[in-house]
Residue, then its C-alpha position, 0 to 999 in steps of 0.5 A: m322541169e329543171r327544179t324536179f330534175l335536180m331534185i330527183k338527179p342526186d338520188a337517181v345518180q347515187r342509186n345508179l352508182i351503187g347499182e354499177v359498183i355491185s354489178r362489178i363486184e358481182r362480175k369479179g366475184 
């Protein structure tokens, strides 16, 4: 369970951060 989470986490975190950045830019724009 933990190993799978660690493998998935980095990719999920990156996508989440990118999505948040895009959302913030769209809100400001």
